[in-house]
C-alpha positions in Angstrom: -35.2 -36.3 -19.1 -33.1 -37.0 -16.8 -30.2 -34.7 -18.7 -32.7 -31.9 -18.6 -34.0 -32.2 -15.0 -30.0 -32.0 -13.8 -29.2 -29.2 -16.0 -31.9 -27.1 -14.4 -31.4 -27.7 -10.7 -27.4 -27.3 -12.0 -28.6 -23.9 -13.1 -30.7 -23.0 -10.5 -28.0 -23.9 -7.7 -26.0 -21.5 -9.8 -28.1 -18.4 -9.9 -29.0 -19.0 -6.7 -25.3 -19.0 -5.4 -25.1 -15.7 -7.8 -27.9 -14.3 -6.0 -26.2 -14.9 -2.2 -22.4 -13.2 -3.4 -24.5 -10.6 -5.3 -25.9 -9.5 -1.3 -22.8 -10.3 0.7 -21.0 -8.1 -1.6 -23.7 -5.4 -1.3 -23.7 -6.0 3.0 -19.7 -5.2 2.7 -19.9 -2.4 0.1 -20.6 -0.1 2.7 -18.2 -1.2 5.3 -14.8 -0.9 2.7 -16.4 2.7 1.9 -16.8 3.9 5.1 -13.1 2.4 5.9 -11.6 4.1 3.3 -13.7 7.1 3.5 -12.1 7.5 7.2 -8.8 7.0 5.7 -9.4 9.9 3.2 -10.8 12.1 5.8 -7.5 11.4 7.7 -5.5 12.1 4.8 -3.6 9.4 4.5 -5.4 7.8 1.8 -6.4 9.6 -1.8 -7.0 6.7 -4.8 -8.5 3.8 -6.1 -10.0 0.2 -4.1 -10.3 -2.7 -6.2 -11.2 -6.2 -5.0 -11.3 -8.9 -8.1 -12.3 -12.8 -7.8 -10.6 -14.0 -10.3 -10.9 -11.7 -13.3 -14.0 -10.6 -12.2 -14.5 -7.2 -10.5 -16.5 -7.5 -7.4 -15.7 -4.0 -6.4 -14.7 -1.1 -7.0 -14.8 2.5 -5.8 -12.3 5.5 -6.4 -11.7 8.1 -3.0 -10.6 11.5 -3.5 -8.7 13.1 -6.2 -6.2 12.1 -9.0 -5.0 16.0 -8.3 -6.3 18.2 -6.0 -5.1 22.0 -7.6 -7.2 21.2 -10.8 -10.1 19.0 -9.0 -9.3 16.0 -11.6 -11.1 13.1 -10.0 -9.9 9.8 -10.5 -10.9 7.4 -13.5 -10.1 3.9 -14.8 -7.3 5.5 -16.9 -5.5 6.8 -13.8 -2.3 5.9 -13.6 -0.2 5.5 -10.3 3.6 4.5 -9.9 3.6 1.4 -8.7 6.7 0.9 -7.1 7.8 -2.8 -6.4 4.5 -3.9 -7.9 6.8 -3.3 -11.5 8.6 -6.2 -10.3 5.5 -8.8 -11.5 5.9 -7.4 -15.0 9.3 -7.3 -15.3 9.2 -11.0 -14.3 6.2 -11.6 -16.5 8.1 -10.2 -19.7 11.1 -12.7 -19.0 9.4 -15.3 -18.9 7.6 -14.8 -22.0 11.0 -14.8 -23.9 11.6 -18.0 -22.2 8.5 -19.4 -23.2 9.6 -18.2 -26.9 12.8 -19.7 -26.7 15.1 -16.3 -26.3 16.5 -17.0 -23.1 17.4 -19.5 -20.6 16.2 -19.1 -17.0 18.8 -21.5 -16.2 21.4 -18.9 -17.9 23.5 -17.0 -15.4 22.8 -13.1 -15.2 26.7 -12.2 -16.1 26.3 -13.9 -19.4 24.4 -11.1 -20.4 25.9 -8.5 -18.0 29.1 -9.2 -17.3 29.8 -6.2 -15.0 27.9 -7.9 -12.8 30.2 -10.4 -11.3 27.5 -13.4 -9.5 27.1 -17.0 -9.9 23.3 -16.4 -9.5 21.0 -17.5 -12.6 17.9 -15.8 -14.1 15.4 -17.5 -12.2 17.5 -17.0 -9.0 16.8 -13.4 -9.5 13.5 -13.7 -10.1 12.7 -15.7 -7.4 15.0 -12.7 -5.5 17.6 -14.9 -4.5 19.3 -11.1 -5.2 21.5 -10.0 -2.5 25.1 -11.8 -3.8 24.3 -9.5 -7.0 24.0 -6.7 -4.9 26.9 -7.3 -2.8 28.9 -7.9 -6.2 27.8 -4.2 -7.6 28.5 -2.9 -3.8 25.1 -1.5 -4.1 22.3 -1.4 -1.2 19.0 -1.1 -2.8 18.5 -4.4 -3.6 15.3 -4.9 -5.2 15.8 -1.8 -7.4 19.1 -3.1 -8.6 18.4 -6.5 -9.2 14.9 -5.3 -11.4 16.7 -2.5 -13.0 19.5 -5.3 -14.1 16.3 -7.1 -15.1 15.7 -4.5 -16.9 18.7 -4.3 -18.7 18.6 -7.8 -19.6 15.3 -7.5 -21.2 16.7 -4.6 -23.3 19.7 -6.4 -24.4 18.1 -9.8 -25.7 14.8 -7.7 -27.4 17.6 -4.8 -28.8 14.6 -2.7 -27.5 14.3 0.1 -25.3 11.9 -0.8 -22.0 9.1 1.3 -22.7 9.0 -0.6 -26.4 9.1 -4.4 -24.5 6.5 -2.8 -22.2 4.1 -1.6 -25.0 4.4 -5.2 -26.6 3.2 -6.4 -23.2 0.4 -4.4 -22.9 -0.8 -4.9 -26.2 -1.0 -8.2 -25.6 -2.7 -8.4 -22.0 -4.5 -5.5 -23.5 -3.9 -3.1 -20.9 -5.3 0.2 -20.9 -2.3 2.8 -19.6 0.9 0.8 -18.2 3.9 2.2 -19.2 7.4 3.0 -18.1 7.8 6.4 -19.5 5.6 9.0 -21.8 3.5 12.0 -21.3 0.6 10.8 -19.8 -2.2 12.9 -18.5 -4.3 10.7 -16.6 -0.9 10.2 -14.4 -2.3 10.9 -10.7 -0.7 13.6 -8.7 1.6 12.6 -5.7 0.8 14.7 -2.5 2.6 14.4 1.2 0.1 15.7 3.9 1.9 17.1 6.6 3.2 20.1 9.1 5.6 21.7 6.6 5.0 25.2 6.7 4.6 25.7 10.1 1.1 26.4 10.1 -0.8 23.1 11.2 -1.0 19.8 8.4 -1.8 21.0 5.1 -1.6 18.9 1.6 1.8 19.3 -0.3 2.7 18.2 -3.7 5.1 16.4 -4.9 7.2 16.9 -7.5 7.1 14.8 -10.4 10.1 12.7 -10.8 11.1 10.1 -13.4 14.0 7.0 -12.8 16.4 6.9 -16.0 17.2 3.5 -14.4 15.5 1.0 -16.7 12.2 -0.6 -15.1 13.9 1.3 -12.0 10.9 0.6 -9.2 10.1 4.3 -9.4 9.7 4.5 -13.0 6.5 1.8 -13.7 2.8 3.2 -13.9 -0.2 1.5 -14.3 -3.4 1.2 -12.9 -6.0 -1.4 -11.0 -7.4 -2.4 -13.6 -4.4 -3.2 -15.8 -3.3 -4.7 -12.9 -5.8 -7.4 -12.6 -4.8 -8.8 -15.6 -1.3 -8.8 -15.1 -2.0 -10.9 -11.5 -3.6 -12.7 -13.9 -0.9 -13.1 -16.3 2.0 -13.9 -14.2 -0.2 -17.1 -13.1 0.7 -16.3 -9.4 0.4 -17.8 -6.1 0.0 -15.7 -2.9 1.1 -12.1 -3.2 1.5 -9.5 -1.3 3.4 -6.5 -2.5 3.0 -3.3 -0.4 5.3 -0.1 0.4 5.6 3.6 -1.0 7.6 5.9 -2.9 9.7 8.0 -1.0 9.4 11.3 -3.2 6.9 10.8 -5.5 3.9 10.6 -2.7 2.5 7.4 -4.2 1.9 3.6 -1.7 0.6 1.1 -3.5 -0.6 -2.5 -1.5 -1.3 -5.8 -3.7 -3.0 -8.4 -1.9 -3.9 -12.1 -4.3 -4.4 -15.2 -2.6 -4.5 -18.3 -4.3 -6.9 -20.2 -1.6 -10.0 -17.9 -2.7 -9.1 -16.2 -5.6 -9.7 -13.1 -4.3 -7.0 -9.7 -5.1 -7.0 -6.8 -3.4 -5.7 -3.7 -4.6 -4.9 -0.4 -3.2 -3.0 2.4 -5.0 -3.0 6.1 -3.4 -1.3 9.5 -4.4 -0.5 9.6 -0.4 3.6 9.1 0.6 1.6 7.4 4.1 2.3 3.9 3.8 -1.3 2.7 4.9 -2.6 1.0 1.6 -1.1 -2.2 3.3 -3.4 -1.7 6.6 -6.4 -0.8 4.3 -5.9 -3.6 2.4 -5.7 -6.3 5.5 -8.9 -4.3 6.9 -10.8 -5.0 3.9 -9.2 -8.8 4.0 -11.2 -8.7 7.0 -14.2 -7.7 6.2 -14.5 -10.0 3.5 -14.1 -13.1 5.4 -16.4 -11.7 8.3 -13.5 -11.0 10.6 -13.2 -8.2 13.2 -11.1 -5.3 11.8 -10.2 -1.8 13.0 -10.9 1.7 11.5 -9.0 4.5 12.6 -10.3 7.3 15.3 -11.7 10.4 13.5 -9.3 13.7 14.5 -12.7 15.4 16.3 -12.5 16.1 19.7 -14.1 13.7 22.1 -16.1 14.6 25.0 -14.0 12.9 27.9 -14.8 13.2 31.9 -11.8 15.4 32.9 -11.5 13.6 35.9 -9.8 10.7 33.8 -6.7 13.0 32.6 -4.7 12.4 35.8 -4.9 8.4 35.2 -2.7 9.7 32.0 0.2 11.9 33.5 3.5 10.8 34.1 7.0 9.7 33.0 7.2 7.4 30.1 10.6 5.9 29.0 10.9 6.1 25.4 14.7 4.9 25.3 17.8 4.9 28.2 18.3 8.6 29.1 14.7 9.6 27.5 11.3 10.3 28.8 8.3 11.6 28.0 6.4 13.7 30.0 3.0 13.9 29.7 0.8 15.8 32.6 -2.7 18.0 32.7 -2.9 21.6 32.8 -5.9 23.9 32.8 -8.3 20.7 32.5 -6.0 19.6 29.2 -3.6 16.8 29.3 -0.2 18.0 27.7 3.1 16.0 26.7 6.8 17.5 26.7 8.6 16.4 23.2 11.8 17.6 23.9 11.6 21.6 24.2 7.9 22.0 22.8 4.8 21.7 24.8 2.0 19.3 22.5 -1.5 19.4 23.7 -3.4 16.3 23.3 -6.6 16.3 22.5 -9.0 13.3 23.0 -10.1 11.1 20.5 -11.7 8.8 23.3 -11.6 7.9 26.9 -8.0 6.6 26.1 -6.6 8.3 22.9 -5.5 11.5 22.0 -3.8 13.5 19.1 -1.7 16.3 18.1 -3.1 18.8 16.2 0.3 19.7 14.8 1.1 16.5 13.7 -0.6 12.8 12.5 0.3 11.7 15.2 -1.7 10.1 18.9 -0.7 8.3 21.8 -3.8 5.4 23.3 -2.6 4.7 27.2 -3.2 1.3 27.9 -4.3 -0.1 31.5 -2.9 -2.9 33.5 -5.5 -6.0 35.0 -5.7 -3.8 38.2 -6.7 -0.8 35.8 -3.8 1.4 36.0 -2.5 3.1 33.2 0.6 1.2 32.7 2.2 2.2 29.2 0.9 4.3 26.4 1.2 3.2 22.5 3.1 6.1 19.9 1.3 6.2 16.7 2.2 8.3 13.8 -0.4 7.4 11.7 -1.0 4.3 11.9 -3.5 1.8 13.9 -0.8 0.2 15.9 2.7 2.2 16.9 5.2 1.3 19.7 4.4 0.6 23.2 6.6 2.6 26.3 6.2 2.1 29.4 5.0 3.9 32.4 8.0 4.2 34.9 6.4 7.2 37.3 2.8 8.7 37.9 
């Protein structure tokens, strides 16, 4: 009877906690959605956001389209190029080979790839002690070359192409759409949002490029759902991976905390690298901390008397200044030979219509403008001093 009593107490406590988590999640969903929709509105992000606690997905939503020309929405099967997140897959395959006794992590990589002249063993490369390998190859793209070398290592040990190894890996983990190279109707189309035709900011579809390099960070594609399974398979501790692909129109961020078992994945078919910025804000939302949301690029009703406070010279670097001035009750900045209209987003921040850039003016303790922050599509940017009013 006593055991039954304690079992009932345990069940009630579990249900109470479960309800509290559900309510907590619901309170935060609107904040995450509003955050993501603002980045979508600004054309800096389009893609999927997934938050998981352990293996349980507690938030997932799609924003924008996988293919804007053909109006194709995102789905669970939509794949993205995942850049340096590919390293998790390559490392996991090698470690599984070691568990099966096919390779020793203490082996020197030269044993299998003689053209690499290095004292590093496989475990060193897995742990990113890779500069010596790069130097020996006379290359500069450290992660790409090293993980390409590890992909070649996988092929030599397994006597199979990297795609076959990834297929076996996918089957083992029950992944839905993770691969190196195949015809994939679910692959998102990559875009860049910029002024490329002189008509103002527009979406530009970027050509699909496939690297032939084995396991190149430009080659592996995956989905948000698959990445949660991959994180669990790696039995990793803390993870923070973010970046973008120069030529392919994709950006990404993967965060995993061993402390609270929270994973945050942001995959975007925009080249703009704000995925990490979004992930950081989501982490703040989950932990009830303050976060910032980008200002909308909409005209803010400002007192025109304030404009004179911002005019003056700002020192960009030695011998080069930015001149900010008022003309016809509007604020302008001279950028080289170009006079750029600054449109108010708030009382102290102004955006440039022809580019995704803004200027945020800062005041000192005497309420005098002494700095301006140059924002190139991010929440933060470089500060430059005001040298003359």
